C-alpha positions as CSV (number, residue, x, y, z in Angstrom):
1,M,5.5,-30.9,30.7
2,T,4.1,-30.2,27.2
3,H,5.8,-32.1,24.4
4,A,7.5,-29.9,21.8
5,F,5.8,-31.5,18.8
6,T,2.2,-31.9,19.9
7,I,-0.7,-29.5,20.1
8,P,-1.9,-29.6,23.7
9,A,-5.4,-30.8,24.4
10,P,-7.8,-28.2,25.8
11,S,-7.2,-27.4,29.4
12,V,-10.0,-26.9,31.9
13,E,-9.2,-23.2,32.0
14,D,-9.4,-22.8,28.3
15,P,-12.5,-20.7,27.3
16,E,-13.2,-22.8,24.3
17,G,-12.4,-26.3,23.1
18,P,-11.5,-27.2,19.5
19,P,-14.2,-26.3,17.0
20,G,-17.2,-28.6,17.2
21,G,-16.1,-30.1,20.5
22,G,-19.4,-29.4,22.2
23,A,-17.9,-29.8,25.7
24,R,-19.5,-27.7,28.4
25,R,-17.4,-25.0,29.9
26,T,-16.2,-25.7,33.4
27,G,-16.4,-23.3,36.3
28,A,-12.7,-22.5,35.8
29,A,-13.4,-21.7,32.2
30,R,-16.2,-19.4,33.1
31,R,-13.9,-17.5,35.5
32,L,-11.3,-17.0,32.8
33,P,-12.4,-13.4,31.9
34,T,-11.9,-12.4,35.5
35,T,-8.5,-13.9,35.8
36,A,-7.5,-12.4,32.5
37,A,-8.7,-9.0,33.7
38,A,-6.2,-9.2,36.5
39,A,-3.3,-9.8,34.0
40,L,-4.5,-7.1,31.7
41,G,-4.9,-4.7,34.6
42,L,-1.2,-5.3,35.5
43,F,-0.2,-4.8,31.9
44,A,-2.2,-1.6,31.6
45,A,-0.7,-0.3,34.9
46,A,2.8,-1.1,33.7
47,R,2.3,0.7,30.4
48,L,0.5,3.7,32.1
49,C,3.4,4.1,34.6
50,G,5.8,3.9,31.7
51,F,3.9,6.6,29.9
52,L,3.8,8.8,33.0
53,V,7.6,8.5,33.4
54,L,8.1,9.4,29.7
55,A,5.7,12.3,30.0
56,A,7.5,13.7,33.0
57,V,10.9,13.4,31.2
58,A,9.5,14.9,28.0
59,W,7.9,17.9,29.8
60,A,11.0,18.5,31.8
61,S,13.0,18.7,28.5
62,G,10.4,20.9,26.8
63,K,9.0,18.2,24.6
64,S,5.5,16.8,24.0
65,P,5.1,13.2,25.1
66,L,2.3,12.5,22.6
67,R,4.3,14.0,19.8
68,L,7.3,11.8,20.7
69,L,5.1,8.7,20.8
70,G,3.1,9.4,17.7
71,H,5.6,11.1,15.4
72,S,9.0,9.5,15.7
73,W,11.2,7.6,13.3
74,D,9.2,4.9,11.5
75,S,5.9,6.4,12.6
76,V,6.6,9.4,10.4
77,W,6.7,7.1,7.4
78,Y,3.6,5.3,8.3
79,L,1.7,8.6,8.7
80,R,2.9,9.7,5.3
81,I,1.7,6.4,3.7
82,A,-1.6,6.7,5.5
83,A,-2.0,10.3,4.2
84,H,-0.7,10.0,0.6
85,G,-0.3,6.3,-0.2
86,Y,2.9,4.8,-1.5
87,V,5.0,7.5,-3.2
88,G,8.1,5.5,-3.9
89,P,11.8,6.5,-3.6
90,Q,12.4,9.8,-1.9
91,Y,15.6,11.8,-1.1
92,V,15.8,12.1,2.6
93,R,19.0,14.0,2.2
94,P,21.5,14.5,-0.7
95,A,22.7,11.2,-2.1
96,V,20.5,9.2,0.4
97,V,17.4,7.6,-1.1
98,R,14.7,5.8,0.9
99,S,11.6,4.2,-0.4
100,D,8.3,4.0,1.6
101,T,7.7,0.6,-0.1
102,A,9.8,-0.9,2.6
103,F,6.9,-0.4,5.0
104,F,4.1,-3.0,5.0
105,P,0.5,-1.7,4.4
106,L,-1.7,-3.0,7.2
107,Y,-0.8,-0.4,9.9
108,P,-1.1,2.7,7.7
109,G,-4.3,1.2,6.3
110,L,-5.7,0.9,9.8
111,L,-4.7,4.5,10.6
112,R,-6.4,5.9,7.5
113,S,-9.6,3.9,8.2
114,V,-9.8,5.1,11.8
115,S,-9.1,8.6,10.8
116,E,-11.8,8.6,8.2
117,V,-14.5,7.2,10.4
118,T,-13.6,9.3,13.5
119,P,-12.6,12.9,14.1
120,L,-9.1,11.8,15.1
121,S,-6.0,13.0,13.3
122,L,-3.8,10.3,11.7
123,E,-1.2,10.8,14.5
124,T,-3.8,10.2,17.3
125,A,-5.4,7.3,15.3
126,G,-1.9,5.7,15.2
127,L,-1.6,5.8,19.0
128,L,-5.1,4.5,19.4
129,V,-4.5,1.6,17.1
130,S,-1.3,0.7,18.8
131,W,-2.7,0.9,22.3
132,I,-5.7,-1.2,21.5
133,A,-3.5,-3.7,19.6
134,A,-1.2,-4.0,22.6
135,A,-4.1,-4.8,24.9
136,V,-5.4,-7.4,22.3
137,A,-1.9,-8.9,22.1
138,A,-1.7,-9.1,25.9
139,Y,-5.0,-11.0,26.1
140,G,-3.8,-13.4,23.4
141,I,-0.5,-13.9,25.2
142,Y,-2.5,-14.6,28.4
143,L,-4.6,-17.2,26.8
144,I,-1.6,-19.1,25.4
145,G,0.2,-19.0,28.8
146,N,-3.0,-20.0,30.6
147,R,-3.6,-22.9,28.3
148,L,-0.1,-24.3,28.6
149,Y,1.0,-23.4,32.1
150,G,-1.9,-22.0,34.1
151,R,-3.1,-18.5,35.0
152,A,-0.2,-17.6,37.4
153,I,2.4,-18.1,34.7
154,A,0.1,-16.6,32.1
155,T,-0.2,-13.4,34.3
156,A,3.6,-13.3,34.8
157,L,4.1,-13.7,31.1
158,V,1.9,-10.8,30.2
159,L,3.5,-8.6,32.9
160,L,7.0,-9.4,31.8
161,W,6.1,-8.6,28.2
162,G,4.8,-5.2,29.4
163,L,8.1,-4.5,31.2
164,L,10.6,-5.4,28.5
165,P,13.3,-2.7,28.1
166,H,11.8,-1.8,24.7
167,S,8.2,-2.1,25.7
168,V,7.8,1.7,25.3
169,V,7.3,0.8,21.6
170,L,4.0,-0.7,22.6
171,S,2.8,2.8,23.4
172,M,4.1,4.3,20.2
173,A,2.7,4.6,16.7
174,Y,4.7,1.6,15.6
175,T,3.7,-1.8,14.1
176,E,5.0,-4.2,16.8
177,P,1.7,-4.1,18.9
178,V,-0.3,-4.9,15.8
179,L,2.0,-7.7,14.7
180,T,2.1,-9.2,18.2
181,A,-1.7,-9.1,18.4
182,F,-2.2,-11.1,15.2
183,A,0.7,-13.4,16.1
184,A,-0.6,-14.3,19.6
185,W,-4.1,-15.0,18.4
186,S,-2.9,-17.0,15.4
187,L,-0.7,-19.1,17.6
188,Y,-3.5,-19.6,20.0
189,A,-5.7,-20.7,17.1
190,V,-3.1,-23.3,16.1
191,L,-2.9,-24.6,19.7
192,T,-6.7,-25.0,19.8
193,G,-7.0,-26.5,16.4
194,R,-8.7,-23.6,14.7
195,W,-6.7,-23.8,11.5
196,V,-8.7,-21.5,9.3
197,W,-8.5,-18.7,11.9
198,A,-4.8,-19.4,12.3
199,G,-4.2,-19.0,8.6
200,V,-6.3,-15.8,8.3
201,L,-4.6,-14.2,11.3
202,A,-1.2,-15.2,10.0
203,A,-1.9,-13.6,6.7
204,C,-2.8,-10.4,8.5
205,A,0.4,-10.6,10.5
206,G,2.3,-10.9,7.2
207,L,0.8,-7.6,6.0
208,A,2.0,-5.9,9.2
209,R,5.8,-6.2,9.1
210,P,8.5,-8.0,7.2
211,N,9.2,-10.3,10.2
212,G,5.5,-11.2,10.2
213,C,6.5,-14.1,8.0
214,A,7.4,-15.8,11.4
215,V,3.7,-16.3,12.1
216,A,3.1,-18.0,8.7
217,A,6.2,-20.2,9.3
218,A,4.8,-21.3,12.6
219,V,1.4,-22.3,11.0
220,L,3.0,-24.0,8.0
221,V,5.6,-26.0,10.0
222,T,3.0,-27.1,12.6
223,A,0.5,-28.0,9.8
224,A,3.2,-30.0,8.0
225,Y,4.1,-31.9,11.2
226,E,0.4,-32.7,11.8
227,I,0.1,-34.0,8.3
228,W,3.3,-36.1,8.7
229,R,2.2,-37.4,12.1
230,S,-1.1,-38.6,10.7
231,R,0.6,-39.9,7.5
232,G,-1.9,-37.7,5.6
233,R,-4.9,-39.7,6.7
234,G,-7.9,-38.0,8.1
235,V,-6.4,-34.5,7.8
236,S,-9.2,-31.9,8.0
237,H,-9.7,-29.6,5.0
238,R,-9.5,-26.8,7.5
239,L,-5.9,-27.6,8.2
240,W,-5.1,-27.4,4.4
241,T,-7.1,-24.2,4.1
242,G,-5.3,-22.6,7.0
243,A,-1.9,-23.6,5.8
244,A,-2.7,-22.2,2.3
245,L,-3.9,-18.9,3.7
246,A,-1.1,-18.3,6.2
247,P,1.7,-17.0,3.8
248,L,-0.7,-15.0,1.5
249,G,-0.3,-11.6,3.3
250,W,3.5,-11.6,3.4
251,C,3.9,-13.1,-0.1
252,G,1.3,-10.9,-1.6
253,Y,2.9,-7.6,-0.4
254,V,6.4,-8.7,-1.3
255,G,5.2,-9.7,-4.7
256,W,3.3,-6.4,-5.2
257,A,6.4,-4.4,-4.1
258,G,8.6,-6.4,-6.4
259,H,6.2,-5.9,-9.3
260,R,6.3,-2.2,-8.6
261,Q,10.1,-2.3,-8.7
262,G,10.1,-4.3,-11.9
263,D,11.6,-7.4,-10.2
264,L,8.8,-9.6,-8.9
265,L,11.0,-11.8,-6.6
266,G,13.8,-9.5,-5.7
267,G,12.3,-6.0,-5.9
268,Y,11.3,-5.7,-2.2
269,F,14.7,-6.8,-1.1
270,T,16.3,-4.1,-3.3
271,V,14.2,-1.6,-1.5
272,Q,15.4,-2.9,1.8
273,R,19.0,-2.5,0.7
274,L,18.3,1.2,0.0
275,W,17.7,1.4,3.8
276,G,21.0,-0.5,4.6
277,S,19.1,-3.6,5.5
278,R,19.8,-7.0,4.1
279,F,19.8,-10.6,5.2
280,D,23.3,-12.0,5.2
281,L,23.0,-14.8,7.8
282,G,24.5,-12.6,10.5
283,Y,27.8,-11.5,8.9
284,G,26.9,-7.8,9.1
285,S,25.8,-8.2,12.8
286,L,29.1,-9.9,13.6
287,L,31.1,-7.1,12.0
288,F,29.1,-4.6,14.0
289,V,29.7,-6.4,17.2
290,K,33.4,-6.6,16.5
291,R,33.5,-2.8,15.9
292,L,31.5,-2.2,19.1
293,L,33.9,-4.3,21.2
294,L,37.0,-2.7,19.7
295,H,35.9,0.9,19.5
296,G,32.8,1.3,21.6
297,G,29.6,3.1,20.6
298,R,26.5,4.8,21.8
299,F,24.9,3.6,25.0
300,V,22.0,1.9,23.1
301,F,24.4,-0.4,21.2
302,P,25.9,-2.4,24.1
303,I,22.4,-2.6,25.7
304,S,21.0,-3.9,22.4
305,L,23.8,-6.5,22.2
306,L,23.1,-7.6,25.8
307,L,19.4,-8.0,25.1
308,V,19.9,-10.0,21.9
309,A,22.4,-12.3,23.8
310,V,19.7,-12.8,26.5
311,A,17.1,-13.6,23.7
312,V,19.5,-16.3,22.3
313,L,19.9,-17.8,25.8
314,L,16.1,-17.8,26.3
315,F,15.5,-19.5,23.0
316,A,17.9,-22.3,24.1
317,L,15.9,-22.7,27.2
318,L,12.7,-22.9,25.1
319,I,14.2,-25.8,23.2
320,A,15.4,-27.5,26.3
321,D,11.9,-27.2,27.9
322,R,10.3,-28.8,24.8
323,T,8.0,-25.8,24.1
324,P,5.1,-26.5,21.7
325,L,6.2,-26.4,18.1
326,P,4.3,-23.3,16.9
327,L,5.8,-21.2,19.7
328,L,9.2,-22.5,19.0
329,V,9.1,-21.9,15.3
330,H,7.6,-18.4,15.7
331,S,10.3,-17.3,18.1
332,G,13.1,-19.0,16.2
333,V,12.2,-17.3,12.9
334,L,12.0,-13.9,14.6
335,L,15.4,-14.5,16.2
336,L,16.8,-15.7,12.9
337,V,15.5,-12.6,11.1
338,A,16.9,-10.3,13.8
339,L,20.3,-11.9,14.0
340,G,20.7,-12.6,10.3
341,G,19.8,-9.1,9.2
342,A,22.5,-6.4,8.7
343,G,21.8,-2.8,9.6
344,F,20.1,-1.0,12.5
345,F,21.5,-3.2,15.2
346,Q,20.0,-1.0,17.9
347,C,16.5,-2.0,16.5
348,K,17.0,-5.7,17.0
349,P,15.4,-5.8,20.5
350,R,12.4,-4.1,19.0
351,F,12.2,-6.6,16.3
352,L,12.0,-9.3,19.0
353,L,9.1,-7.8,20.9
354,P,6.6,-10.1,19.1
355,A,8.7,-13.1,20.3
356,F,6.8,-13.3,23.6
357,P,7.3,-17.1,24.0
358,L,11.0,-16.3,24.8
359,L,9.7,-14.9,28.2
360,I,8.1,-18.2,29.2
361,P,11.2,-19.5,31.1
362,L,11.4,-16.1,33.0
363,A,7.7,-16.2,33.8
364,R,8.0,-19.7,35.2
365,A,11.0,-18.6,37.3
366,L,9.2,-15.5,38.5
367,V,6.2,-17.6,39.7
368,R,8.4,-20.0,41.5
369,T,10.1,-17.1,43.2
370,A,6.8,-15.5,44.1
371,R,5.6,-18.8,45.8
372,A,8.8,-19.3,47.7
373,R,9.8,-15.7,48.5
374,P,7.1,-13.2,47.6
375,S,9.2,-10.2,48.7
376,H,12.0,-11.2,46.3
377,A,9.5,-11.4,43.4
378,V,8.2,-7.9,44.2
379,L,11.8,-6.6,44.2
380,V,12.5,-8.3,40.8
381,V,9.3,-6.8,39.3
382,G,10.1,-3.4,40.7
383,A,13.6,-3.5,39.4
384,L,12.4,-4.5,35.9
385,A,9.8,-1.8,36.0
386,G,12.3,0.9,36.9
387,L,14.7,-0.2,34.2
388,S,11.9,-0.4,31.6
389,F,10.5,3.0,32.4
390,A,13.8,4.8,32.6
391,Y,15.3,3.2,29.5
392,G,12.1,3.6,27.5
393,A,12.1,7.4,28.3
394,Y,15.7,7.6,27.4
395,L,15.2,5.9,24.0
396,V,12.3,8.1,23.0
397,A,13.4,11.4,24.4
398,F,17.2,11.4,24.2
399,A,18.8,8.5,22.3
400,R,18.6,10.2,18.8
401,T,18.9,6.8,17.1
402,P,16.1,4.9,15.3
403,L,14.1,2.7,17.7
């Protein structure tokens, strides 16, 4: 079992050792692209089936599935930013002001770039970027799972990530696929000792979403532990460089947004409060749960509460299982941001999509089940798929609440 506070040594199935290692790849390492292809194939099949279910539901209700995926809720704001840049506060209805400064710039920047170099519209470019990013994220997740636990658990981890109840978001013009892609590869870089790459990718993650700070936190905390463990002796300059780079994306955008608001440190958080979002250590979430239990609410609210509760339980299992430190910090910060933030409770499961390490205990359990009773594992995966596809179609086509 991997110790929580060490960076694992390269496994025989890892495609590359640490920089400068010079070790020859083994036969298992050379087979890695093939084994990863199986995992990515399962992921693609899961997302394709989810899209087909959504398409059938959308067409049956007289709606366009591509329009629903590419032009709903937050994606509308990203498309506006890509087309016109940051405009600032806008009246979305009388007495309600929203500012597009709340949205981080990497995703709309990618949309605009793709649209300018291809004949694709911004909406289509948004879907293309999200779909490619989801595949890149799945591969990064596979590499992490394979390095720590072997290819069977890695494959299960990727499949489970593709079958989450909110995995429909991975097919939408949303930022979660992009953030997860940068997060997975940054964490993999930490696990393999590629500190500069870890810092660069963490900086990119910080430009994707507000909770992208979780990736920088994982790099910084792990780097600090490595420095402490070595008592500061023999620490590579690459580690210092990676640690310095990691928070630049998030801090840079928050600083720019604050400067634009006339309040360098607090301006961005003022913008968030215009949206009804603020970090209050969970007080707002507790009030919402109390109202939900006493008075009920829309279908998505109790489902969201159940999913968040499961995430907390899975994080406890990660701690008990002595999961490697960067994965633990990344998931913990994402969970802290989701639980500690007030507003948009139904969006919290979406905010946790990049917290893929939370699925490690489930992936290990699924593999054990598959080895002992294969038919039971097939039933579990089938049930998860049915729930994911049906709930995803409901969220996009009928829920009428922000995803």
